[in-house]
SEVEXBA-857703 format. One record per atom (N, C-alpha, C, CB): residue number from 1; residue in one letter; atom name; x negated, y, z. Coordinates in nm, 2 decimals. Each point is the difference from the previous one (the first is absolute). Glycine has a CB too. Layout:
<zabas>
zaba kelum:NUM&lomi:a&margu:CA&px:X&py:Y&pz:Z $
...
</zabas>
This chain:
<zabas>
zaba kelum:1&lomi:m&margu:N&px:0.18&py:1.99&pz:1.98 $
zaba kelum:1&lomi:m&margu:CA&px:-0.04&py:-0.12&pz:-0.07 $
zaba kelum:1&lomi:m&margu:C&px:-0.01&py:-0.11&pz:0.10 $
zaba kelum:1&lomi:m&margu:CB&px:-0.13&py:0.13&pz:-0.17 $
zaba kelum:2&lomi:a&margu:N&px:0.17&py:-0.25&pz:0.13 $
zaba kelum:2&lomi:a&margu:CA&px:-0.01&py:-0.12&pz:0.08 $
zaba kelum:2&lomi:a&margu:C&px:-0.06&py:-0.11&pz:-0.08 $
zaba kelum:2&lomi:a&margu:CB&px:0.20&py:0.07&pz:0.14 $
zaba kelum:3&lomi:a&margu:N&px:-0.27&py:-0.16&pz:-0.08 $
zaba kelum:3&lomi:a&margu:CA&px:-0.06&py:-0.11&pz:-0.07 $
zaba kelum:3&lomi:a&margu:C&px:0.01&py:-0.13&pz:0.09 $
zaba kelum:3&lomi:a&margu:CB&px:-0.16&py:0.15&pz:-0.11 $
zaba kelum:4&lomi:v&margu:N&px:0.18&py:-0.26&pz:0.04 $
zaba kelum:4&lomi:v&margu:CA&px:0.02&py:-0.13&pz:0.06 $
zaba kelum:4&lomi:v&margu:C&px:-0.08&py:-0.10&pz:-0.08 $
zaba kelum:4&lomi:v&margu:CB&px:0.23&py:0.06&pz:0.09 $
zaba kelum:5&lomi:s&margu:N&px:-0.30&py:-0.15&pz:-0.02 $
zaba kelum:5&lomi:s&margu:CA&px:-0.06&py:-0.12&pz:-0.07 $
zaba kelum:5&lomi:s&margu:C&px:0.08&py:-0.12&pz:0.02 $
zaba kelum:5&lomi:s&margu:CB&px:-0.23&py:0.10&pz:0.03 $
zaba kelum:6&lomi:l&margu:N&px:0.25&py:-0.18&pz:-0.13 $
zaba kelum:6&lomi:l&margu:CA&px:0.07&py:-0.12&pz:0.01 $
zaba kelum:6&lomi:l&margu:C&px:-0.06&py:-0.11&pz:-0.09 $
zaba kelum:6&lomi:l&margu:CB&px:0.21&py:0.13&pz:0.05 $
zaba kelum:7&lomi:l&margu:N&px:-0.16&py:-0.25&pz:-0.03 $
zaba kelum:7&lomi:l&margu:CA&px:-0.04&py:-0.11&pz:-0.09 $
zaba kelum:7&lomi:l&margu:C&px:0.11&py:-0.04&pz:-0.09 $
zaba kelum:7&lomi:l&margu:CB&px:-0.17&py:-0.08&pz:0.18 $
zaba kelum:8&lomi:s&margu:N&px:0.15&py:0.05&pz:-0.30 $
zaba kelum:8&lomi:s&margu:CA&px:0.10&py:-0.05&pz:-0.09 $
zaba kelum:8&lomi:s&margu:C&px:-0.07&py:-0.12&pz:-0.08 $
zaba kelum:8&lomi:s&margu:CB&px:0.12&py:0.23&pz:-0.03 $
zaba kelum:9&lomi:d&margu:N&px:-0.07&py:-0.34&pz:0.05 $
zaba kelum:9&lomi:d&margu:CA&px:-0.06&py:-0.12&pz:-0.06 $
zaba kelum:9&lomi:d&margu:C&px:-0.14&py:-0.02&pz:0.05 $
zaba kelum:9&lomi:d&margu:CB&px:0.15&py:0.02&pz:-0.20 $
zaba kelum:10&lomi:g&margu:N&px:-0.18&py:0.02&pz:0.32 $
zaba kelum:10&lomi:g&margu:CA&px:-0.13&py:-0.01&pz:0.06 $
zaba kelum:10&lomi:g&margu:C&px:-0.10&py:0.11&pz:-0.05 $
zaba kelum:10&lomi:g&margu:CB&px:0.04&py:-0.24&pz:0.02 $
zaba kelum:11&lomi:v&margu:N&px:0.01&py:0.33&pz:-0.10 $
zaba kelum:11&lomi:v&margu:CA&px:-0.09&py:0.11&pz:-0.05 $
zaba kelum:11&lomi:v&margu:C&px:0.03&py:0.13&pz:0.07 $
zaba kelum:11&lomi:v&margu:CB&px:-0.01&py:-0.12&pz:-0.23 $
zaba kelum:12&lomi:p&margu:N&px:-0.09&py:0.19&pz:0.28 $
zaba kelum:12&lomi:p&margu:CA&px:0.02&py:0.13&pz:0.06 $
zaba kelum:12&lomi:p&margu:C&px:0.06&py:0.10&pz:-0.10 $
zaba kelum:12&lomi:p&margu:CB&px:-0.19&py:-0.04&pz:0.16 $
zaba kelum:13&lomi:v&margu:N&px:0.29&py:0.12&pz:-0.11 $
zaba kelum:13&lomi:v&margu:CA&px:0.07&py:0.10&pz:-0.08 $
zaba kelum:13&lomi:v&margu:C&px:0.01&py:0.12&pz:0.10 $
zaba kelum:13&lomi:v&margu:CB&px:0.13&py:-0.16&pz:-0.15 $
zaba kelum:14&lomi:t&margu:N&px:-0.15&py:0.28&pz:0.10 $
zaba kelum:14&lomi:t&margu:CA&px:0.01&py:0.12&pz:0.07 $
zaba kelum:14&lomi:t&margu:C&px:0.13&py:0.07&pz:-0.05 $
zaba kelum:14&lomi:t&margu:CB&px:-0.25&py:0.03&pz:0.04 $
zaba kelum:15&lomi:l&margu:N&px:0.34&py:0.01&pz:0.05 $
zaba kelum:15&lomi:l&margu:CA&px:0.12&py:0.08&pz:-0.03 $
zaba kelum:15&lomi:l&margu:C&px:-0.02&py:0.14&pz:0.06 $
zaba kelum:15&lomi:l&margu:CB&px:0.14&py:-0.21&pz:0.00 $
zaba kelum:16&lomi:v&margu:N&px:-0.13&py:0.31&pz:-0.09 $
zaba kelum:16&lomi:v&margu:CA&px:-0.01&py:0.14&pz:0.05 $
zaba kelum:16&lomi:v&margu:C&px:0.13&py:0.07&pz:-0.04 $
zaba kelum:16&lomi:v&margu:CB&px:-0.26&py:0.00&pz:-0.03 $
zaba kelum:17&lomi:m&margu:N&px:0.31&py:0.08&pz:0.12 $
zaba kelum:17&lomi:m&margu:CA&px:0.12&py:0.09&pz:-0.03 $
zaba kelum:17&lomi:m&margu:C&px:-0.04&py:0.14&pz:0.03 $
zaba kelum:17&lomi:m&margu:CB&px:0.16&py:-0.18&pz:0.05 $
zaba kelum:18&lomi:a&margu:N&px:-0.12&py:0.27&pz:-0.14 $
zaba kelum:18&lomi:a&margu:CA&px:-0.03&py:0.15&pz:0.02 $
zaba kelum:18&lomi:a&margu:C&px:0.11&py:0.08&pz:-0.07 $
zaba kelum:18&lomi:a&margu:CB&px:-0.25&py:-0.05&pz:0.00 $
zaba kelum:19&lomi:d&margu:N&px:0.27&py:0.17&pz:0.05 $
zaba kelum:19&lomi:d&margu:CA&px:0.09&py:0.10&pz:-0.06 $
zaba kelum:19&lomi:d&margu:C&px:-0.03&py:0.02&pz:-0.15 $
zaba kelum:19&lomi:d&margu:CB&px:0.04&py:0.11&pz:0.23 $
zaba kelum:20&lomi:a&margu:N&px:0.06&py:-0.12&pz:-0.31 $
zaba kelum:20&lomi:a&margu:CA&px:-0.02&py:0.01&pz:-0.15 $
zaba kelum:20&lomi:a&margu:C&px:-0.05&py:0.14&pz:-0.03 $
zaba kelum:20&lomi:a&margu:CB&px:0.17&py:-0.17&pz:-0.04 $
zaba kelum:21&lomi:s&margu:N&px:-0.13&py:0.27&pz:0.12 $
zaba kelum:21&lomi:s&margu:CA&px:-0.05&py:0.14&pz:-0.02 $
zaba kelum:21&lomi:s&margu:C&px:-0.15&py:0.02&pz:0.02 $
zaba kelum:21&lomi:s&margu:CB&px:0.24&py:0.07&pz:0.06 $
zaba kelum:22&lomi:e&margu:N&px:-0.30&py:-0.16&pz:0.02 $
zaba kelum:22&lomi:e&margu:CA&px:-0.14&py:0.01&pz:0.03 $
zaba kelum:22&lomi:e&margu:C&px:-0.09&py:-0.09&pz:-0.08 $
zaba kelum:22&lomi:e&margu:CB&px:0.07&py:0.06&pz:0.23 $
zaba kelum:23&lomi:v&margu:N&px:-0.02&py:-0.15&pz:-0.31 $
zaba kelum:23&lomi:v&margu:CA&px:-0.08&py:-0.09&pz:-0.07 $
zaba kelum:23&lomi:v&margu:C&px:0.04&py:0.00&pz:-0.15 $
zaba kelum:23&lomi:v&margu:CB&px:-0.03&py:-0.15&pz:0.21 $
zaba kelum:24&lomi:r&margu:N&px:-0.06&py:0.14&pz:-0.30 $
zaba kelum:24&lomi:r&margu:CA&px:0.02&py:-0.01&pz:-0.14 $
zaba kelum:24&lomi:r&margu:C&px:-0.06&py:-0.13&pz:-0.05 $
zaba kelum:24&lomi:r&margu:CB&px:0.01&py:0.26&pz:-0.03 $
zaba kelum:25&lomi:m&margu:N&px:0.05&py:-0.32&pz:-0.07 $
zaba kelum:25&lomi:m&margu:CA&px:-0.05&py:-0.12&pz:-0.06 $
zaba kelum:25&lomi:m&margu:C&px:-0.04&py:0.02&pz:-0.14 $
zaba kelum:25&lomi:m&margu:CB&px:0.14&py:-0.14&pz:0.16 $
zaba kelum:26&lomi:s&margu:N&px:-0.26&py:0.10&pz:-0.20 $
zaba kelum:26&lomi:s&margu:CA&px:-0.04&py:0.00&pz:-0.14 $
zaba kelum:26&lomi:s&margu:C&px:-0.02&py:-0.14&pz:-0.04 $
zaba kelum:26&lomi:s&margu:CB&px:-0.11&py:0.23&pz:0.02 $
zaba kelum:27&lomi:a&margu:N&px:0.21&py:-0.29&pz:-0.09 $
zaba kelum:27&lomi:a&margu:CA&px:-0.01&py:-0.14&pz:-0.03 $
zaba kelum:27&lomi:a&margu:C&px:-0.06&py:-0.03&pz:-0.14 $
zaba kelum:27&lomi:a&margu:CB&px:0.20&py:-0.03&pz:0.15 $
zaba kelum:28&lomi:l&margu:N&px:-0.26&py:-0.09&pz:-0.15 $
zaba kelum:28&lomi:l&margu:CA&px:-0.05&py:-0.04&pz:-0.13 $
zaba kelum:28&lomi:l&margu:C&px:0.12&py:-0.05&pz:-0.09 $
zaba kelum:28&lomi:l&margu:CB&px:-0.22&py:-0.07&pz:0.10 $
zaba kelum:29&lomi:f&margu:N&px:0.32&py:0.01&pz:-0.03 $
zaba kelum:29&lomi:f&margu:CA&px:0.12&py:-0.04&pz:-0.07 $
zaba kelum:29&lomi:f&margu:C&px:0.11&py:-0.01&pz:0.10 $
zaba kelum:29&lomi:f&margu:CB&px:-0.13&py:-0.12&pz:-0.18 $
zaba kelum:30&lomi:t&margu:N&px:0.26&py:0.11&pz:0.13 $
zaba kelum:30&lomi:t&margu:CA&px:0.11&py:-0.02&pz:0.09 $
zaba kelum:30&lomi:t&margu:C&px:0.08&py:-0.12&pz:-0.04 $
zaba kelum:30&lomi:t&margu:CB&px:0.01&py:0.25&pz:0.03 $
zaba kelum:31&lomi:i&margu:N&px:0.06&py:-0.31&pz:0.06 $
zaba kelum:31&lomi:i&margu:CA&px:0.09&py:-0.11&pz:-0.02 $
zaba kelum:31&lomi:i&margu:C&px:0.13&py:0.05&pz:0.05 $
zaba kelum:31&lomi:i&margu:CB&px:-0.18&py:-0.18&pz:0.03 $
zaba kelum:32&lomi:e&margu:N&px:0.29&py:0.15&pz:-0.11 $
zaba kelum:32&lomi:e&margu:CA&px:0.13&py:0.03&pz:0.05 $
zaba kelum:32&lomi:e&margu:C&px:0.08&py:-0.13&pz:0.02 $
zaba kelum:32&lomi:e&margu:CB&px:0.00&py:0.22&pz:-0.13 $
zaba kelum:33&lomi:r&margu:N&px:0.06&py:-0.23&pz:0.24 $
zaba kelum:33&lomi:r&margu:CA&px:0.07&py:-0.12&pz:0.03 $
zaba kelum:33&lomi:r&margu:C&px:0.13&py:0.04&pz:0.08 $
zaba kelum:33&lomi:r&margu:CB&px:-0.21&py:-0.15&pz:0.00 $
zaba kelum:34&lomi:n&margu:N&px:0.32&py:0.10&pz:-0.04 $
zaba kelum:34&lomi:n&margu:CA&px:0.13&py:0.03&pz:0.06 $
zaba kelum:34&lomi:n&margu:C&px:0.02&py:0.15&pz:0.03 $
zaba kelum:34&lomi:n&margu:CB&px:-0.01&py:-0.22&pz:0.11 $
zaba kelum:35&lomi:g&margu:N&px:-0.04&py:0.30&pz:-0.21 $
zaba kelum:35&lomi:g&margu:CA&px:0.02&py:0.15&pz:0.01 $
zaba kelum:35&lomi:g&margu:C&px:-0.10&py:0.07&pz:0.09 $
zaba kelum:35&lomi:g&margu:CB&px:0.23&py:-0.04&pz:-0.04 $
zaba kelum:36&lomi:e&margu:N&px:-0.33&py:-0.04&pz:0.10 $
zaba kelum:36&lomi:e&margu:CA&px:-0.10&py:0.06&pz:0.08 $
zaba kelum:36&lomi:e&margu:C&px:-0.13&py:0.00&pz:-0.07 $
zaba kelum:36&lomi:e&margu:CB&px:0.12&py:-0.08&pz:0.20 $
zaba kelum:37&lomi:v&margu:N&px:-0.20&py:0.19&pz:-0.19 $
zaba kelum:37&lomi:v&margu:CA&px:-0.12&py:0.02&pz:-0.07 $
zaba kelum:37&lomi:v&margu:C&px:-0.12&py:-0.03&pz:0.10 $
zaba kelum:37&lomi:v&margu:CB&px:0.10&py:0.17&pz:-0.16 $
zaba kelum:38&lomi:f&margu:N&px:-0.19&py:-0.25&pz:0.12 $
zaba kelum:38&lomi:f&margu:CA&px:-0.12&py:-0.04&pz:0.08 $
zaba kelum:38&lomi:f&margu:C&px:-0.12&py:0.05&pz:-0.07 $
zaba kelum:38&lomi:f&margu:CB&px:0.11&py:-0.20&pz:0.10 $
zaba kelum:39&lomi:h&margu:N&px:-0.20&py:0.28&pz:-0.04 $
zaba kelum:39&lomi:h&margu:CA&px:-0.12&py:0.05&pz:-0.05 $
zaba kelum:39&lomi:h&margu:C&px:-0.11&py:-0.09&pz:0.04 $
zaba kelum:39&lomi:h&margu:CB&px:0.08&py:0.24&pz:0.01 $
zaba kelum:40&lomi:v&margu:N&px:-0.16&py:-0.28&pz:-0.11 $
zaba kelum:40&lomi:v&margu:CA&px:-0.10&py:-0.11&pz:0.02 $
zaba kelum:40&lomi:v&margu:C&px:-0.14&py:0.05&pz:-0.03 $
zaba kelum:40&lomi:v&margu:CB&px:0.17&py:-0.17&pz:-0.05 $
zaba kelum:41&lomi:q&margu:N&px:-0.27&py:0.14&pz:0.13 $
zaba kelum:41&lomi:q&margu:CA&px:-0.14&py:0.03&pz:-0.03 $
zaba kelum:41&lomi:q&margu:C&px:-0.08&py:-0.12&pz:0.05 $
zaba kelum:41&lomi:q&margu:CB&px:0.03&py:0.25&pz:0.02 $
zaba kelum:42&lomi:t&margu:N&px:-0.14&py:-0.27&pz:-0.08 $
zaba kelum:42&lomi:t&margu:CA&px:-0.09&py:-0.11&pz:0.04 $
zaba kelum:42&lomi:t&margu:C&px:-0.14&py:0.05&pz:0.00 $
zaba kelum:42&lomi:t&margu:CB&px:0.15&py:-0.17&pz:-0.10 $
zaba kelum:43&lomi:f&margu:N&px:-0.23&py:0.13&pz:0.21 $
zaba kelum:43&lomi:f&margu:CA&px:-0.14&py:0.03&pz:0.01 $
zaba kelum:43&lomi:f&margu:C&px:-0.07&py:-0.12&pz:0.04 $
zaba kelum:43&lomi:f&margu:CB&px:0.05&py:0.24&pz:0.06 $
zaba kelum:44&lomi:d&margu:N&px:-0.14&py:-0.29&pz:-0.14 $
zaba kelum:44&lomi:d&margu:CA&px:-0.06&py:-0.13&pz:0.02 $
zaba kelum:44&lomi:d&margu:C&px:0.11&py:-0.11&pz:0.02 $
zaba kelum:44&lomi:d&margu:CB&px:-0.21&py:0.11&pz:0.10 $
zaba kelum:45&lomi:d&margu:N&px:0.21&py:-0.18&pz:0.01 $
zaba kelum:45&lomi:d&margu:CA&px:0.10&py:-0.10&pz:0.02 $
zaba kelum:45&lomi:d&margu:C&px:0.12&py:0.05&pz:0.08 $
zaba kelum:45&lomi:d&margu:CB&px:-0.18&py:-0.17&pz:-0.01 $
zaba kelum:46&lomi:v&margu:N&px:0.18&py:0.29&pz:0.05 $
zaba kelum:46&lomi:v&margu:CA&px:0.11&py:0.06&pz:0.09 $
zaba kelum:46&lomi:v&margu:C&px:0.10&py:0.07&pz:-0.09 $
zaba kelum:46&lomi:v&margu:CB&px:-0.16&py:0.03&pz:0.19 $
zaba kelum:47&lomi:r&margu:N&px:0.29&py:-0.07&pz:-0.17 $
zaba kelum:47&lomi:r&margu:CA&px:0.11&py:0.06&pz:-0.07 $
zaba kelum:47&lomi:r&margu:C&px:0.08&py:0.09&pz:0.10 $
zaba kelum:47&lomi:r&margu:CB&px:0.01&py:-0.20&pz:-0.17 $
zaba kelum:48&lomi:m&margu:N&px:0.05&py:0.31&pz:0.11 $
zaba kelum:48&lomi:m&margu:CA&px:0.08&py:0.09&pz:0.08 $
zaba kelum:48&lomi:m&margu:C&px:0.13&py:0.02&pz:-0.07 $
zaba kelum:48&lomi:m&margu:CB&px:-0.21&py:0.11&pz:0.10 $
zaba kelum:49&lomi:v&margu:N&px:0.32&py:-0.13&pz:-0.03 $
zaba kelum:49&lomi:v&margu:CA&px:0.13&py:0.02&pz:-0.05 $
zaba kelum:49&lomi:v&margu:C&px:0.08&py:0.10&pz:0.08 $
zaba kelum:49&lomi:v&margu:CB&px:0.00&py:-0.24&pz:-0.09 $
zaba kelum:50&lomi:m&margu:N&px:0.05&py:0.34&pz:0.03 $
zaba kelum:50&lomi:m&margu:CA&px:0.07&py:0.11&pz:0.08 $
zaba kelum:50&lomi:m&margu:C&px:0.14&py:0.02&pz:-0.06 $
zaba kelum:50&lomi:m&margu:CB&px:-0.22&py:0.11&pz:0.06 $
zaba kelum:51&lomi:t&margu:N&px:0.31&py:-0.08&pz:0.03 $
zaba kelum:51&lomi:t&margu:CA&px:0.14&py:0.04&pz:-0.04 $
zaba kelum:51&lomi:t&margu:C&px:0.05&py:0.10&pz:0.10 $
zaba kelum:51&lomi:t&margu:CB&px:0.04&py:-0.23&pz:-0.12 $
zaba kelum:52&lomi:e&margu:N&px:0.06&py:0.30&pz:0.08 $
zaba kelum:52&lomi:e&margu:CA&px:0.06&py:0.10&pz:0.09 $
zaba kelum:52&lomi:e&margu:C&px:0.14&py:-0.04&pz:0.04 $
zaba kelum:52&lomi:e&margu:CB&px:-0.13&py:0.18&pz:-0.11 $
zaba kelum:53&lomi:h&margu:N&px:0.15&py:-0.17&pz:0.24 $
zaba kelum:53&lomi:h&margu:CA&px:0.13&py:-0.03&pz:0.07 $
zaba kelum:53&lomi:h&margu:C&px:0.03&py:0.11&pz:0.09 $
zaba kelum:53&lomi:h&margu:CB&px:-0.04&py:-0.25&pz:-0.01 $
zaba kelum:54&lomi:s&margu:N&px:0.15&py:0.32&pz:-0.01 $
zaba kelum:54&lomi:s&margu:CA&px:0.06&py:0.10&pz:0.09 $
zaba kelum:54&lomi:s&margu:C&px:-0.11&py:0.10&pz:0.04 $
zaba kelum:54&lomi:s&margu:CB&px:0.16&py:-0.17&pz:0.08 $
zaba kelum:55&lomi:g&margu:N&px:-0.23&py:0.22&pz:-0.18 $
zaba kelum:55&lomi:g&margu:CA&px:-0.10&py:0.11&pz:0.03 $
zaba kelum:55&lomi:g&margu:C&px:-0.13&py:-0.05&pz:0.06 $
zaba kelum:55&lomi:g&margu:CB&px:0.19&py:0.15&pz:0.04 $
zaba kelum:56&lomi:r&margu:N&px:-0.21&py:-0.28&pz:-0.04 $
zaba kelum:56&lomi:r&margu:CA&px:-0.12&py:-0.06&pz:0.05 $
zaba kelum:56&lomi:r&margu:C&px:-0.07&py:-0.09&pz:-0.10 $
zaba kelum:56&lomi:r&margu:CB&px:0.10&py:0.00&pz:0.23 $
zaba kelum:57&lomi:w&margu:N&px:-0.23&py:0.01&pz:-0.24 $
zaba kelum:57&lomi:w&margu:CA&px:-0.08&py:-0.09&pz:-0.09 $
zaba kelum:57&lomi:w&margu:C&px:-0.03&py:-0.13&pz:0.08 $
zaba kelum:57&lomi:w&margu:CB&px:-0.10&py:0.19&pz:-0.13 $
zaba kelum:58&lomi:i&margu:N&px:0.13&py:-0.30&pz:0.07 $
zaba kelum:58&lomi:i&margu:CA&px:-0.04&py:-0.13&pz:0.06 $
zaba kelum:58&lomi:i&margu:C&px:-0.11&py:-0.05&pz:-0.09 $
zaba kelum:58&lomi:i&margu:CB&px:0.23&py:-0.05&pz:0.10 $
zaba kelum:59&lomi:c&margu:N&px:-0.34&py:0.01&pz:-0.04 $
zaba kelum:59&lomi:c&margu:CA&px:-0.12&py:-0.05&pz:-0.07 $
zaba kelum:59&lomi:c&margu:C&px:-0.04&py:-0.13&pz:0.06 $
zaba kelum:59&lomi:c&margu:CB&px:-0.07&py:0.24&pz:-0.06 $
zaba kelum:60&lomi:l&margu:N&px:0.05&py:-0.34&pz:-0.03 $
zaba kelum:60&lomi:l&margu:CA&px:-0.05&py:-0.13&pz:0.04 $
zaba kelum:60&lomi:l&margu:C&px:-0.13&py:-0.02&pz:-0.07 $
zaba kelum:60&lomi:l&margu:CB&px:0.23&py:-0.10&pz:0.04 $
zaba kelum:61&lomi:m&margu:N&px:-0.34&py:0.06&pz:0.03 $
zaba kelum:61&lomi:m&margu:CA&px:-0.13&py:-0.02&pz:-0.06 $
zaba kelum:61&lomi:m&margu:C&px:-0.05&py:-0.14&pz:0.04 $
zaba kelum:61&lomi:m&margu:CB&px:-0.05&py:0.25&pz:0.00 $
zaba kelum:62&lomi:g&margu:N&px:-0.01&py:-0.32&pz:-0.09 $
zaba kelum:62&lomi:g&margu:CA&px:-0.06&py:-0.13&pz:0.03 $
zaba kelum:62&lomi:g&margu:C&px:-0.05&py:-0.06&pz:-0.13 $
zaba kelum:62&lomi:g&margu:CB&px:0.14&py:-0.03&pz:0.20 $
zaba kelum:63&lomi:t&margu:N&px:-0.19&py:-0.10&pz:-0.18 $
zaba kelum:63&lomi:t&margu:CA&px:-0.06&py:-0.07&pz:-0.11 $
zaba kelum:63&lomi:t&margu:C&px:0.11&py:-0.09&pz:-0.06 $
zaba kelum:63&lomi:t&margu:CB&px:-0.23&py:0.01&pz:0.10 $
zaba kelum:64&lomi:l&margu:N&px:0.35&py:-0.01&pz:-0.05 $
zaba kelum:64&lomi:l&margu:CA&px:0.11&py:-0.08&pz:-0.06 $
zaba kelum:64&lomi:l&margu:C&px:0.03&py:0.05&pz:-0.14 $
zaba kelum:64&lomi:l&margu:CB&px:0.10&py:-0.04&pz:0.22 $
zaba kelum:65&lomi:p&margu:N&px:-0.04&py:-0.04&pz:-0.31 $
zaba kelum:65&lomi:p&margu:CA&px:0.04&py:0.04&pz:-0.13 $
zaba kelum:65&lomi:p&margu:C&px:0.10&py:0.12&pz:0.01 $
zaba kelum:65&lomi:p&margu:CB&px:-0.04&py:-0.24&pz:-0.09 $
zaba kelum:66&lomi:t&margu:N&px:0.03&py:0.32&pz:-0.01 $
zaba kelum:66&lomi:t&margu:CA&px:0.09&py:0.12&pz:-0.01 $
zaba kelum:66&lomi:t&margu:C&px:0.15&py:-0.04&pz:0.02 $
zaba kelum:66&lomi:t&margu:CB&px:-0.16&py:0.11&pz:-0.15 $
zaba kelum:67&lomi:e&margu:N&px:0.20&py:-0.22&pz:0.09 $
zaba kelum:67&lomi:e&margu:CA&px:0.14&py:-0.04&pz:0.01 $
zaba kelum:67&lomi:e&margu:C&px:0.04&py:-0.04&pz:0.14 $
zaba kelum:67&lomi:e&margu:CB&px:-0.01&py:-0.08&pz:-0.23 $
zaba kelum:68&lomi:r&margu:N&px:-0.08&py:0.02&pz:0.31 $
zaba kelum:68&lomi:r&margu:CA&px:0.02&py:-0.03&pz:0.14 $
zaba kelum:68&lomi:r&margu:C&px:0.01&py:0.12&pz:0.08 $
zaba kelum:68&lomi:r&margu:CB&px:-0.12&py:-0.22&pz:-0.03 $
zaba kelum:69&lomi:l&margu:N&px:0.04&py:0.32&pz:0.01 $
zaba kelum:69&lomi:l&margu:CA&px:0.01&py:0.13&pz:0.07 $
zaba kelum:69&lomi:l&margu:C&px:0.13&py:0.07&pz:-0.03 $
zaba kelum:69&lomi:l&margu:CB&px:-0.25&py:0.02&pz:0.00 $
zaba kelum:70&lomi:v&margu:N&px:0.29&py:-0.02&pz:-0.13 $
zaba kelum:70&lomi:v&margu:CA&px:0.13&py:0.06&pz:-0.03 $
zaba kelum:70&lomi:v&margu:C&px:0.11&py:-0.07&pz:0.07 $
zaba kelum:70&lomi:v&margu:CB&px:-0.09&py:0.06&pz:-0.23 $
zaba kelum:71&lomi:n&margu:N&px:0.09&py:-0.20&pz:0.23 $
zaba kelum:71&lomi:n&margu:CA&px:0.10&py:-0.07&pz:0.07 $
zaba kelum:71&lomi:n&margu:C&px:0.01&py:0.04&pz:0.15 $
zaba kelum:71&lomi:n&margu:CB&px:-0.04&py:-0.19&pz:-0.16 $
zaba kelum:72&lomi:l&margu:N&px:-0.08&py:0.20&pz:0.22 $
zaba kelum:72&lomi:l&margu:CA&px:0.00&py:0.04&pz:0.14 $
zaba kelum:72&lomi:l&margu:C&px:0.06&py:0.14&pz:0.02 $
zaba kelum:72&lomi:l&margu:CB&px:-0.20&py:-0.14&pz:0.04 $
zaba kelum:73&lomi:a&margu:N&px:0.16&py:0.23&pz:-0.13 $
zaba kelum:73&lomi:a&margu:CA&px:0.05&py:0.14&pz:0.01 $
zaba kelum:73&lomi:a&margu:C&px:0.15&py:0.01&pz:-0.02 $
zaba kelum:73&lomi:a&margu:CB&px:-0.22&py:0.08&pz:-0.09 $
zaba kelum:74&lomi:e&margu:N&px:0.27&py:-0.17&pz:0.01 $
zaba kelum:74&lomi:e&margu:CA&px:0.15&py:0.00&pz:-0.02 $
zaba kelum:74&lomi:e&margu:C&px:0.07&py:-0.04&pz:0.12 $
zaba kelum:74&lomi:e&margu:CB&px:-0.03&py:-0.05&pz:-0.23 $
zaba kelum:75&lomi:q&margu:N&px:-0.03&py:-0.02&pz:0.32 $
zaba kelum:75&lomi:q&margu:CA&px:0.07&py:-0.05&pz:0.12 $
zaba kelum:75&lomi:q&margu:C&px:0.00&py:0.11&pz:0.12 $
zaba kelum:75&lomi:q&margu:CB&px:-0.07&py:-0.23&pz:-0.07 $
zaba kelum:76&lomi:i&margu:N&px:-0.01&py:0.33&pz:0.05 $
zaba kelum:76&lomi:i&margu:CA&px:-0.02&py:0.10&pz:0.11 $
zaba kelum:76&lomi:i&margu:C&px:0.12&py:0.10&pz:-0.02 $
zaba kelum:76&lomi:i&margu:CB&px:-0.25&py:-0.03&pz:0.01 $
zaba kelum:77&lomi:r&margu:N&px:0.32&py:0.06&pz:0.10 $
zaba kelum:77&lomi:r&margu:CA&px:0.11&py:0.10&pz:0.00 $
zaba kelum:77&lomi:r&margu:C&px:-0.01&py:0.08&pz:0.12 $
zaba kelum:77&lomi:r&margu:CB&px:0.14&py:-0.15&pz:-0.13 $
</zabas>
C-alpha cells in the first residue's frame, strides 16, 4: 500500500494505492464513465472514490465534490 497527500484546488486530497487482491470495496453507489467503474462512499463531508487499474485499487479521499474526485482518478495511470 502507498499513500500520497496532495492539494487539488487548494483542498487536501489523499491518494492511496493497494493490491486489488488485498482490498475490497463496499460502495454505496457506483459511477461508470468511459467504461471505467468508480465506487463511491461518503462519510460526513469526506468522499471516497475508488477504481481498479491493472490489479491495483486507486482511492482518492477528500472533501471535494464526487465529480472532481472522479475527474482526478481518471487522470491517474
